[in-house]
PDB file of the backbone (N, CA, C, O) and the ligand in Angstrom, with CONECT records:
HET     ZN  A 101       1
ATOM      1  N   MET A   1     -62.878-111.740  27.825  1.00  0.00           N
ATOM      2  CA  MET A   1     -62.247-110.622  27.266  1.00  0.00           C
ATOM      3  C   MET A   1     -62.964-109.311  27.055  1.00  0.00           C
ATOM      4  O   MET A   1     -64.033-109.391  26.449  1.00  0.00           O
ATOM      5  N   GLN A   2     -62.577-108.160  27.435  1.00  0.00           N
ATOM      6  CA  GLN A   2     -63.140-107.044  27.066  1.00  0.00           C
ATOM      7  C   GLN A   2     -63.249-106.751  25.626  1.00  0.00           C
ATOM      8  O   GLN A   2     -62.273-107.002  24.919  1.00  0.00           O
ATOM      9  N   ARG A   3     -64.341-106.238  25.090  1.00  0.00           N
ATOM     10  CA  ARG A   3     -64.458-105.662  23.732  1.00  0.00           C
ATOM     11  C   ARG A   3     -63.743-104.658  23.489  1.00  0.00           C
ATOM     12  O   ARG A   3     -63.353-104.574  22.325  1.00  0.00           O
ATOM     13  N   TYR A   4     -63.413-103.803  24.244  1.00  0.00           N
ATOM     14  CA  TYR A   4     -62.644-102.281  23.852  1.00  0.00           C
ATOM     15  C   TYR A   4     -61.337-102.481  24.576  1.00  0.00           C
ATOM     16  O   TYR A   4     -61.411-102.590  25.800  1.00  0.00           O
ATOM     17  N   LEU A   5     -60.089-102.548  23.973  1.00  0.00           N
ATOM     18  CA  LEU A   5     -59.077-102.393  24.481  1.00  0.00           C
ATOM     19  C   LEU A   5     -58.082-101.168  24.079  1.00  0.00           C
ATOM     20  O   LEU A   5     -58.155-100.547  23.019  1.00  0.00           O
ATOM     21  N   TRP A   6     -57.188-100.945  25.065  1.00  0.00           N
ATOM     22  CA  TRP A   6     -56.363 -99.817  24.806  1.00  0.00           C
ATOM     23  C   TRP A   6     -55.044-100.200  24.079  1.00  0.00           C
ATOM     24  O   TRP A   6     -54.471-101.223  24.454  1.00  0.00           O
ATOM     25  N   GLN A   7     -54.565 -99.528  23.162  1.00  0.00           N
ATOM     26  CA  GLN A   7     -53.195 -99.723  22.660  1.00  0.00           C
ATOM     27  C   GLN A   7     -52.752 -98.698  22.147  1.00  0.00           C
ATOM     28  O   GLN A   7     -53.462 -97.935  21.492  1.00  0.00           O
ATOM     29  N   GLN A   8     -51.311 -98.488  22.394  1.00  0.00           N
ATOM     30  CA  GLN A   8     -50.612 -97.470  22.135  1.00  0.00           C
ATOM     31  C   GLN A   8     -49.998 -97.707  20.646  1.00  0.00           C
ATOM     32  O   GLN A   8     -49.416 -98.744  20.327  1.00  0.00           O
ATOM     33  N   ALA A   9     -50.187 -96.714  19.874  1.00  0.00           N
ATOM     34  CA  ALA A   9     -49.864 -96.693  18.427  1.00  0.00           C
ATOM     35  C   ALA A   9     -49.930 -95.282  17.924  1.00  0.00           C
ATOM     36  O   ALA A   9     -50.768 -94.495  18.365  1.00  0.00           O
ATOM     37  N   GLY A  10     -48.971 -94.923  16.914  1.00  0.00           N
ATOM     38  CA  GLY A  10     -48.962 -93.918  16.093  1.00  0.00           C
ATOM     39  C   GLY A  10     -48.926 -92.445  16.948  1.00  0.00           C
ATOM     40  O   GLY A  10     -49.395 -91.364  16.591  1.00  0.00           O
ATOM     41  N   GLY A  11     -48.157 -92.807  18.281  1.00  0.00           N
ATOM     42  CA  GLY A  11     -48.005 -91.749  19.352  1.00  0.00           C
ATOM     43  C   GLY A  11     -48.954 -91.258  20.366  1.00  0.00           C
ATOM     44  O   GLY A  11     -48.783 -90.263  21.070  1.00  0.00           O
ATOM     45  N   ARG A  12     -50.102 -92.149  20.375  1.00  0.00           N
ATOM     46  CA  ARG A  12     -51.062 -91.956  21.441  1.00  0.00           C
ATOM     47  C   ARG A  12     -51.767 -93.253  21.865  1.00  0.00           C
ATOM     48  O   ARG A  12     -51.767 -94.261  21.158  1.00  0.00           O
ATOM     49  N   ARG A  13     -52.284 -93.177  22.898  1.00  0.00           N
ATOM     50  CA  ARG A  13     -52.695 -94.619  23.502  1.00  0.00           C
ATOM     51  C   ARG A  13     -54.475 -94.623  22.903  1.00  0.00           C
ATOM     52  O   ARG A  13     -55.408 -94.011  23.422  1.00  0.00           O
ATOM     53  N   HIS A  14     -54.511 -95.340  21.915  1.00  0.00           N
ATOM     54  CA  HIS A  14     -56.153 -95.212  21.357  1.00  0.00           C
ATOM     55  C   HIS A  14     -56.867 -96.503  21.810  1.00  0.00           C
ATOM     56  O   HIS A  14     -56.232 -97.505  22.139  1.00  0.00           O
ATOM     57  N   VAL A  15     -58.044 -96.446  21.812  1.00  0.00           N
ATOM     58  CA  VAL A  15     -58.900 -97.874  21.806  1.00  0.00           C
ATOM     59  C   VAL A  15     -59.314 -98.282  20.615  1.00  0.00           C
ATOM     60  O   VAL A  15     -59.668 -97.553  19.689  1.00  0.00           O
ATOM     61  N   TYR A  16     -59.265 -99.651  20.633  1.00  0.00           N
ATOM     62  CA  TYR A  16     -59.885-100.540  19.374  1.00  0.00           C
ATOM     63  C   TYR A  16     -61.006-101.247  19.978  1.00  0.00           C
ATOM     64  O   TYR A  16     -61.410-101.206  21.140  1.00  0.00           O
ATOM     65  N   ASP A  17     -61.487-101.988  18.843  1.00  0.00           N
ATOM     66  CA  ASP A  17     -62.617-102.935  19.036  1.00  0.00           C
ATOM     67  C   ASP A  17     -62.164-104.407  18.749  1.00  0.00           C
ATOM     68  O   ASP A  17     -61.800-104.760  17.627  1.00  0.00           O
ATOM     69  N   THR A  18     -62.205-105.172  19.739  1.00  0.00           N
ATOM     70  CA  THR A  18     -61.585-106.508  19.654  1.00  0.00           C
ATOM     71  C   THR A  18     -62.466-107.363  18.661  1.00  0.00           C
ATOM     72  O   THR A  18     -62.045-108.450  18.263  1.00  0.00           O
ATOM     73  N   GLU A  19     -63.604-106.902  18.292  1.00  0.00           N
ATOM     74  CA  GLU A  19     -64.427-107.546  17.303  1.00  0.00           C
ATOM     75  C   GLU A  19     -64.130-107.341  15.954  1.00  0.00           C
ATOM     76  O   GLU A  19     -64.601-107.957  14.999  1.00  0.00           O
ATOM     77  N   ARG A  20     -63.176-106.280  15.942  1.00  0.00           N
ATOM     78  CA  ARG A  20     -62.718-105.789  14.483  1.00  0.00           C
ATOM     79  C   ARG A  20     -61.254-106.317  14.224  1.00  0.00           C
ATOM     80  O   ARG A  20     -60.862-107.111  13.369  1.00  0.00           O
ATOM     81  N   ASP A  21     -60.546-105.635  15.224  1.00  0.00           N
ATOM     82  CA  ASP A  21     -59.072-105.882  14.909  1.00  0.00           C
ATOM     83  C   ASP A  21     -58.434-106.602  16.083  1.00  0.00           C
ATOM     84  O   ASP A  21     -58.995-106.757  17.167  1.00  0.00           O
ATOM     85  N   ILE A  22     -57.109-107.066  15.753  1.00  0.00           N
ATOM     86  CA  ILE A  22     -56.144-107.672  16.766  1.00  0.00           C
ATOM     87  C   ILE A  22     -55.033-106.664  16.838  1.00  0.00           C
ATOM     88  O   ILE A  22     -54.676-106.108  15.799  1.00  0.00           O
ATOM     89  N   ALA A  23     -54.446-106.378  18.012  1.00  0.00           N
ATOM     90  CA  ALA A  23     -53.207-105.645  18.234  1.00  0.00           C
ATOM     91  C   ALA A  23     -52.093-106.427  17.785  1.00  0.00           C
ATOM     92  O   ALA A  23     -51.995-107.473  18.427  1.00  0.00           O
ATOM     93  N   ALA A  24     -51.231-106.276  16.909  1.00  0.00           N
ATOM     94  CA  ALA A  24     -50.162-106.940  16.807  1.00  0.00           C
ATOM     95  C   ALA A  24     -49.068-106.075  16.099  1.00  0.00           C
ATOM     96  O   ALA A  24     -49.448-105.225  15.293  1.00  0.00           O
ATOM     97  N   PRO A  25     -47.962-106.209  16.306  1.00  0.00           N
ATOM     98  CA  PRO A  25     -46.864-105.303  15.530  1.00  0.00           C
ATOM     99  C   PRO A  25     -46.820-105.252  13.909  1.00  0.00           C
ATOM    100  O   PRO A  25     -46.675-106.240  13.189  1.00  0.00           O
ATOM    101  N   GLY A  26     -46.949-104.113  13.538  1.00  0.00           N
ATOM    102  CA  GLY A  26     -46.978-103.945  12.075  1.00  0.00           C
ATOM    103  C   GLY A  26     -48.408-104.118  11.384  1.00  0.00           C
ATOM    104  O   GLY A  26     -48.542-103.903  10.179  1.00  0.00           O
ATOM    105  N   ARG A  27     -49.321-104.460  12.083  1.00  0.00           N
ATOM    106  CA  ARG A  27     -50.656-104.629  11.636  1.00  0.00           C
ATOM    107  C   ARG A  27     -51.600-103.563  12.069  1.00  0.00           C
ATOM    108  O   ARG A  27     -51.811-103.355  13.264  1.00  0.00           O
ATOM    109  N   ALA A  28     -52.212-102.835  11.050  1.00  0.00           N
ATOM    110  CA  ALA A  28     -52.865-101.811  11.158  1.00  0.00           C
ATOM    111  C   ALA A  28     -54.368-102.116  11.856  1.00  0.00           C
ATOM    112  O   ALA A  28     -54.952-103.188  11.695  1.00  0.00           O
ATOM    113  N   LEU A  29     -54.844-101.112  12.577  1.00  0.00           N
ATOM    114  CA  LEU A  29     -56.109-101.310  13.204  1.00  0.00           C
ATOM    115  C   LEU A  29     -56.665 -99.945  13.159  1.00  0.00           C
ATOM    116  O   LEU A  29     -55.885 -98.995  13.095  1.00  0.00           O
ATOM    117  N   VAL A  30     -58.005 -99.747  13.189  1.00  0.00           N
ATOM    118  CA  VAL A  30     -58.779 -98.713  13.345  1.00  0.00           C
ATOM    119  C   VAL A  30     -59.204 -98.388  14.745  1.00  0.00           C
ATOM    120  O   VAL A  30     -59.874 -99.188  15.397  1.00  0.00           O
ATOM    121  N   ALA A  31     -58.858 -97.327  15.175  1.00  0.00           N
ATOM    122  CA  ALA A  31     -59.070 -96.872  16.343  1.00  0.00           C
ATOM    123  C   ALA A  31     -60.531 -96.178  16.579  1.00  0.00           C
ATOM    124  O   ALA A  31     -61.054 -95.489  15.703  1.00  0.00           O
ATOM    125  N   LEU A  32     -61.106 -96.414  17.779  1.00  0.00           N
ATOM    126  CA  LEU A  32     -62.322 -95.749  17.632  1.00  0.00           C
ATOM    127  C   LEU A  32     -62.410 -94.405  17.448  1.00  0.00           C
ATOM    128  O   LEU A  32     -63.535 -93.944  17.252  1.00  0.00           O
ATOM    129  N   CYS A  33     -61.264 -93.510  17.474  1.00  0.00           N
ATOM    130  CA  CYS A  33     -61.514 -92.395  17.110  1.00  0.00           C
ATOM    131  C   CYS A  33     -61.662 -91.949  15.409  1.00  0.00           C
ATOM    132  O   CYS A  33     -61.976 -90.873  14.900  1.00  0.00           O
ATOM    133  N   GLY A  34     -61.265 -93.364  14.754  1.00  0.00           N
ATOM    134  CA  GLY A  34     -61.208 -93.106  13.541  1.00  0.00           C
ATOM    135  C   GLY A  34     -59.532 -93.256  12.723  1.00  0.00           C
ATOM    136  O   GLY A  34     -59.264 -93.778  11.641  1.00  0.00           O
ATOM    137  N   GLU A  35     -58.894 -92.785  13.419  1.00  0.00           N
ATOM    138  CA  GLU A  35     -57.573 -92.985  12.993  1.00  0.00           C
ATOM    139  C   GLU A  35     -57.308 -94.660  12.654  1.00  0.00           C
ATOM    140  O   GLU A  35     -57.731 -95.606  13.319  1.00  0.00           O
ATOM    141  N   VAL A  36     -56.537 -94.708  11.505  1.00  0.00           N
ATOM    142  CA  VAL A  36     -55.961 -96.105  11.337  1.00  0.00           C
ATOM    143  C   VAL A  36     -54.399 -96.096  11.821  1.00  0.00           C
ATOM    144  O   VAL A  36     -53.572 -95.452  11.175  1.00  0.00           O
ATOM    145  N   VAL A  37     -54.060 -96.780  12.895  1.00  0.00           N
ATOM    146  CA  VAL A  37     -52.694 -96.730  13.187  1.00  0.00           C
ATOM    147  C   VAL A  37     -52.199 -98.257  13.470  1.00  0.00           C
ATOM    148  O   VAL A  37     -52.941 -99.212  13.702  1.00  0.00           O
ATOM    149  N   THR A  38     -50.753 -98.272  13.399  1.00  0.00           N
ATOM    150  CA  THR A  38     -50.087 -99.453  13.442  1.00  0.00           C
ATOM    151  C   THR A  38     -49.119 -99.609  14.311  1.00  0.00           C
ATOM    152  O   THR A  38     -48.013 -99.090  14.162  1.00  0.00           O
ATOM    153  N   PRO A  39     -49.480-100.421  15.413  1.00  0.00           N
ATOM    154  CA  PRO A  39     -48.587-100.377  16.506  1.00  0.00           C
ATOM    155  C   PRO A  39     -47.096-101.127  16.294  1.00  0.00           C
ATOM    156  O   PRO A  39     -47.039-102.230  15.751  1.00  0.00           O
ATOM    157  N   THR A  40     -46.097-100.545  16.694  1.00  0.00           N
ATOM    158  CA  THR A  40     -44.856-101.083  16.638  1.00  0.00           C
ATOM    159  C   THR A  40     -44.469-102.321  17.661  1.00  0.00           C
ATOM    160  O   THR A  40     -45.320-102.605  18.504  1.00  0.00           O
ATOM    161  N   VAL A  41     -43.350-103.005  17.641  1.00  0.00           N
ATOM    162  CA  VAL A  41     -43.036-103.863  18.596  1.00  0.00           C
ATOM    163  C   VAL A  41     -43.006-103.335  19.893  1.00  0.00           C
ATOM    164  O   VAL A  41     -43.512-103.875  20.877  1.00  0.00           O
ATOM    165  N   ASP A  42     -42.237-101.978  19.872  1.00  0.00           N
ATOM    166  CA  ASP A  42     -42.421-101.230  21.338  1.00  0.00           C
ATOM    167  C   ASP A  42     -43.559-101.092  21.855  1.00  0.00           C
ATOM    168  O   ASP A  42     -43.684-101.227  23.073  1.00  0.00           O
ATOM    169  N   ASP A  43     -44.665-100.786  21.025  1.00  0.00           N
ATOM    170  CA  ASP A  43     -45.808-100.198  21.420  1.00  0.00           C
ATOM    171  C   ASP A  43     -46.642-101.552  22.033  1.00  0.00           C
ATOM    172  O   ASP A  43     -47.439-101.358  22.951  1.00  0.00           O
ATOM    173  N   ILE A  44     -46.487-102.584  21.634  1.00  0.00           N
ATOM    174  CA  ILE A  44     -47.011-103.956  21.882  1.00  0.00           C
ATOM    175  C   ILE A  44     -46.343-104.420  23.433  1.00  0.00           C
ATOM    176  O   ILE A  44     -47.107-104.850  24.297  1.00  0.00           O
ATOM    177  N   THR A  45     -45.096-104.314  23.657  1.00  0.00           N
ATOM    178  CA  THR A  45     -44.298-105.110  24.580  1.00  0.00           C
ATOM    179  C   THR A  45     -43.818-103.975  25.539  1.00  0.00           C
ATOM    180  O   THR A  45     -43.770-104.199  26.748  1.00  0.00           O
ATOM    181  N   GLY A  46     -43.454-102.737  25.016  1.00  0.00           N
ATOM    182  CA  GLY A  46     -42.932-101.723  25.889  1.00  0.00           C
ATOM    183  C   GLY A  46     -43.870-100.938  26.847  1.00  0.00           C
ATOM    184  O   GLY A  46     -45.025-101.285  27.092  1.00  0.00           O
ATOM    185  N   LEU A  47     -43.169 -99.692  27.435  1.00  0.00           N
ATOM    186  CA  LEU A  47     -44.052 -99.099  28.310  1.00  0.00           C
ATOM    187  C   LEU A  47     -44.844 -98.015  27.585  1.00  0.00           C
ATOM    188  O   LEU A  47     -44.318 -97.500  26.598  1.00  0.00           O
ATOM    189  N   TRP A  48     -46.008 -97.635  27.960  1.00  0.00           N
ATOM    190  CA  TRP A  48     -46.950 -96.935  27.287  1.00  0.00           C
ATOM    191  C   TRP A  48     -46.690 -95.555  27.870  1.00  0.00           C
ATOM    192  O   TRP A  48     -47.070 -95.321  29.017  1.00  0.00           O
ATOM    193  N   LEU A  49     -46.087 -94.660  27.179  1.00  0.00           N
ATOM    194  CA  LEU A  49     -45.672 -93.500  27.863  1.00  0.00           C
ATOM    195  C   LEU A  49     -46.478 -92.123  26.848  1.00  0.00           C
ATOM    196  O   LEU A  49     -46.467 -90.931  27.153  1.00  0.00           O
ATOM    197  N   ASP A  50     -47.076 -92.691  25.713  1.00  0.00           N
ATOM    198  CA  ASP A  50     -47.690 -91.500  24.948  1.00  0.00           C
ATOM    199  C   ASP A  50     -48.892 -91.275  25.814  1.00  0.00           C
ATOM    200  O   ASP A  50     -49.307 -91.984  26.731  1.00  0.00           O
ATOM    201  N   ARG A  51     -49.496 -89.850  25.221  1.00  0.00           N
ATOM    202  CA  ARG A  51     -50.845 -89.412  26.003  1.00  0.00           C
ATOM    203  C   ARG A  51     -51.945 -90.159  25.385  1.00  0.00           C
ATOM    204  O   ARG A  51     -51.828 -90.821  24.354  1.00  0.00           O
ATOM    205  N   THR A  52     -53.017 -90.019  26.065  1.00  0.00           N
ATOM    206  CA  THR A  52     -54.289 -90.742  25.672  1.00  0.00           C
ATOM    207  C   THR A  52     -54.801 -89.945  24.665  1.00  0.00           C
ATOM    208  O   THR A  52     -54.625 -88.728  24.615  1.00  0.00           O
ATOM    209  N   CYS A  53     -55.449 -90.614  23.836  1.00  0.00           N
ATOM    210  CA  CYS A  53     -56.243 -90.210  22.713  1.00  0.00           C
ATOM    211  C   CYS A  53     -57.738 -89.762  23.253  1.00  0.00           C
ATOM    212  O   CYS A  53     -58.542 -90.613  23.633  1.00  0.00           O
ATOM    213  N   LEU A  54     -58.013 -88.466  23.253  1.00  0.00           N
ATOM    214  CA  LEU A  54     -59.203 -88.026  24.026  1.00  0.00           C
ATOM    215  C   LEU A  54     -60.361 -88.395  23.136  1.00  0.00           C
ATOM    216  O   LEU A  54     -61.465 -88.593  23.643  1.00  0.00           O
ATOM    217  N   ALA A  55     -60.171 -88.497  21.847  1.00  0.00           N
ATOM    218  CA  ALA A  55     -61.373 -89.045  21.193  1.00  0.00           C
ATOM    219  C   ALA A  55     -61.575 -90.306  21.278  1.00  0.00           C
ATOM    220  O   ALA A  55     -62.695 -90.642  20.894  1.00  0.00           O
ATOM    221  N   CYS A  56     -60.803 -91.261  21.695  1.00  0.00           N
ATOM    222  CA  CYS A  56     -60.939 -92.652  21.863  1.00  0.00           C
ATOM    223  C   CYS A  56     -61.456 -92.828  23.374  1.00  0.00           C
ATOM    224  O   CYS A  56     -62.242 -93.705  23.735  1.00  0.00           O
ATOM    225  N   ASP A  57     -60.921 -91.912  24.140  1.00  0.00           N
ATOM    226  CA  ASP A  57     -61.180 -91.926  25.460  1.00  0.00           C
ATOM    227  C   ASP A  57     -62.910 -91.802  25.799  1.00  0.00           C
ATOM    228  O   ASP A  57     -63.598 -92.454  26.584  1.00  0.00           O
ATOM    229  N   ARG A  58     -63.251 -90.764  24.925  1.00  0.00           N
ATOM    230  CA  ARG A  58     -64.725 -90.359  24.952  1.00  0.00           C
ATOM    231  C   ARG A  58     -65.420 -91.380  24.223  1.00  0.00           C
ATOM    232  O   ARG A  58     -66.496 -91.760  24.687  1.00  0.00           O
ATOM    233  N   GLU A  59     -64.961 -91.924  23.087  1.00  0.00           N
ATOM    234  CA  GLU A  59     -65.970 -92.902  22.319  1.00  0.00           C
ATOM    235  C   GLU A  59     -66.245 -93.976  23.173  1.00  0.00           C
ATOM    236  O   GLU A  59     -67.379 -94.313  23.512  1.00  0.00           O
ATOM    237  N   VAL A  60     -65.018 -94.608  23.580  1.00  0.00           N
ATOM    238  CA  VAL A  60     -65.359 -95.859  24.832  1.00  0.00           C
ATOM    239  C   VAL A  60     -66.235 -95.809  25.793  1.00  0.00           C
ATOM    240  O   VAL A  60     -66.863 -96.792  26.186  1.00  0.00           O
ATOM    241  N   ARG A  61     -66.355 -94.532  26.295  1.00  0.00           N
ATOM    242  CA  ARG A  61     -67.452 -94.672  27.411  1.00  0.00           C
ATOM    243  C   ARG A  61     -68.568 -94.391  27.027  1.00  0.00           C
ATOM    244  O   ARG A  61     -69.476 -94.662  27.812  1.00  0.00           O
ATOM    245  N   VAL A  62     -68.953 -93.722  25.638  1.00  0.00           N
ATOM    246  CA  VAL A  62     -70.089 -93.682  25.186  1.00  0.00           C
ATOM    247  C   VAL A  62     -70.632 -95.178  24.578  1.00  0.00           C
ATOM    248  O   VAL A  62     -71.787 -95.590  24.686  1.00  0.00           O
ATOM    249  N   ARG A  63     -69.631 -95.806  23.987  1.00  0.00           N
ATOM    250  CA  ARG A  63     -70.163 -97.176  23.684  1.00  0.00           C
ATOM    251  C   ARG A  63     -70.450 -98.009  25.081  1.00  0.00           C
ATOM    252  O   ARG A  63     -71.499 -98.652  25.125  1.00  0.00           O
ATOM    253  N   LEU A  64     -69.641 -98.027  26.133  1.00  0.00           N
ATOM    254  CA  LEU A  64     -69.768 -98.724  27.112  1.00  0.00           C
ATOM    255  C   LEU A  64     -70.854 -98.301  28.188  1.00  0.00           C
ATOM    256  O   LEU A  64     -71.027 -98.802  29.299  1.00  0.00           O
ATOM    257  N   GLY A  65     -71.571 -97.213  27.565  1.00  0.00           N
ATOM    258  CA  GLY A  65     -72.876 -96.810  28.479  1.00  0.00           C
ATOM    259  C   GLY A  65     -72.634 -96.046  29.739  1.00  0.00           C
ATOM    260  O   GLY A  65     -73.458 -96.107  30.652  1.00  0.00           O
ATOM    261  N   PHE A  66     -71.688 -95.422  29.825  1.00  0.00           N
ATOM    262  CA  PHE A  66     -71.038 -94.552  30.795  1.00  0.00           C
ATOM    263  C   PHE A  66     -72.256 -93.682  31.168  1.00  0.00           C
ATOM    264  O   PHE A  66     -73.084 -93.322  30.333  1.00  0.00           O
ATOM    265  N   PRO A  67     -72.309 -93.371  32.465  1.00  0.00           N
ATOM    266  CA  PRO A  67     -73.307 -92.170  32.698  1.00  0.00           C
ATOM    267  C   PRO A  67     -73.095 -90.725  32.145  1.00  0.00           C
ATOM    268  O   PRO A  67     -71.954 -90.267  32.180  1.00  0.00           O
ATOM    269  N   ALA A  68     -73.928 -90.116  31.730  1.00  0.00           N
ATOM    270  CA  ALA A  68     -73.376 -88.870  30.881  1.00  0.00           C
ATOM    271  C   ALA A  68     -72.521 -87.906  31.605  1.00  0.00           C
ATOM    272  O   ALA A  68     -71.750 -87.177  30.981  1.00  0.00           O
ATOM    273  N   ASP A  69     -72.636 -87.861  33.109  1.00  0.00           N
ATOM    274  CA  ASP A  69     -71.566 -87.158  33.733  1.00  0.00           C
ATOM    275  C   ASP A  69     -70.221 -87.564  33.645  1.00  0.00           C
ATOM    276  O   ASP A  69     -69.301 -86.855  34.051  1.00  0.00           O
ATOM    277  N   GLU A  70     -70.054 -88.736  33.105  1.00  0.00           N
ATOM    278  CA  GLU A  70     -68.554 -89.423  33.335  1.00  0.00           C
ATOM    279  C   GLU A  70     -68.300 -89.412  31.781  1.00  0.00           C
ATOM    280  O   GLU A  70     -67.441 -90.192  31.370  1.00  0.00           O
ATOM    281  N   ILE A  71     -68.991 -88.565  30.825  1.00  0.00           N
ATOM    282  CA  ILE A  71     -68.564 -88.494  29.393  1.00  0.00           C
ATOM    283  C   ILE A  71     -68.197 -87.131  29.103  1.00  0.00           C
ATOM    284  O   ILE A  71     -69.020 -86.219  29.033  1.00  0.00           O
ATOM    285  N   PRO A  72     -66.787 -86.980  28.914  1.00  0.00           N
ATOM    286  CA  PRO A  72     -66.446 -85.549  28.538  1.00  0.00           C
ATOM    287  C   PRO A  72     -66.621 -85.098  27.059  1.00  0.00           C
ATOM    288  O   PRO A  72     -66.553 -85.794  26.046  1.00  0.00           O
ATOM    289  N   PRO A  73     -66.842 -83.875  27.168  1.00  0.00           N
ATOM    290  CA  PRO A  73     -67.350 -83.118  25.810  1.00  0.00           C
ATOM    291  C   PRO A  73     -66.302 -83.404  24.802  1.00  0.00           C
ATOM    292  O   PRO A  73     -65.149 -83.731  25.082  1.00  0.00           O
ATOM    293  N   VAL A  74     -66.830 -83.243  23.494  1.00  0.00           N
ATOM    294  CA  VAL A  74     -66.078 -83.749  22.346  1.00  0.00           C
ATOM    295  C   VAL A  74     -64.719 -83.066  22.445  1.00  0.00           C
ATOM    296  O   VAL A  74     -64.714 -81.858  22.678  1.00  0.00           O
ATOM    297  N   PRO A  75     -63.475 -83.767  22.280  1.00  0.00           N
ATOM    298  CA  PRO A  75     -62.285 -82.865  22.510  1.00  0.00           C
ATOM    299  C   PRO A  75     -61.766 -81.885  21.184  1.00  0.00           C
ATOM    300  O   PRO A  75     -61.924 -82.052  19.975  1.00  0.00           O
ATOM    301  N   ALA A  76     -61.311 -81.164  21.694  1.00  0.00           N
ATOM    302  CA  ALA A  76     -60.749 -80.062  20.339  1.00  0.00           C
ATOM    303  C   ALA A  76     -60.008 -80.907  19.520  1.00  0.00           C
ATOM    304  O   ALA A  76     -59.393 -81.905  19.897  1.00  0.00           O
ATOM    305  N   LEU A  77     -60.102 -80.399  18.188  1.00  0.00           N
ATOM    306  CA  LEU A  77     -59.228 -81.467  17.394  1.00  0.00           C
ATOM    307  C   LEU A  77     -57.676 -81.540  17.834  1.00  0.00           C
ATOM    308  O   LEU A  77     -57.088 -80.633  18.422  1.00  0.00           O
ATOM    309  N   GLU A  78     -57.163 -82.668  17.480  1.00  0.00           N
ATOM    310  CA  GLU A  78     -55.721 -82.881  17.732  1.00  0.00           C
ATOM    311  C   GLU A  78     -54.785 -81.840  16.910  1.00  0.00           C
ATOM    312  O   GLU A  78     -54.930 -81.440  15.755  1.00  0.00           O
ATOM    313  N   GLY A  79     -53.940 -81.576  17.710  1.00  0.00           N
ATOM    314  CA  GLY A  79     -52.960 -80.404  16.760  1.00  0.00           C
ATOM    315  C   GLY A  79     -53.493 -79.057  17.141  1.00  0.00           C
ATOM    316  O   GLY A  79     -52.857 -78.058  16.804  1.00  0.00           O
ATOM    317  N   ALA A  80     -54.464 -78.962  17.729  1.00  0.00           N
ATOM    318  CA  ALA A  80     -55.008 -77.532  18.405  1.00  0.00           C
ATOM    319  C   ALA A  80     -54.621 -77.315  19.796  1.00  0.00           C
ATOM    320  O   ALA A  80     -54.947 -76.317  20.438  1.00  0.00           O
ATOM    321  N   LYS A  81     -53.911 -78.288  20.245  1.00  0.00           N
ATOM    322  CA  LYS A  81     -53.060 -78.271  21.690  1.00  0.00           C
ATOM    323  C   LYS A  81     -51.656 -77.678  21.678  1.00  0.00           C
ATOM    324  O   LYS A  81     -50.992 -77.642  22.714  1.00  0.00           O
TER     325      LYS A  81
HETATM  326 ZN    ZN A 101     -57.815 -92.441  19.206  1.00  0.00          ZN2+
END
């Protein structure tokens, strides 16, 4: 099993650490971006149509040791878009 997995919750697709959290409906988890989000039943079983959390996307690349040219710059604060 991969250590870091994507999970839609709270209106975005975040990444979480499977050594810390388990994705389950109604169970809060700490995303790599620092947000605490709680997936709904639809988030677990449904289609993932929400946008990607750019902070999680960046953080998981750093943790997995991606080459520097594949690590995007720190995203602008959410809400600035
Ligand atoms: Zn996130």
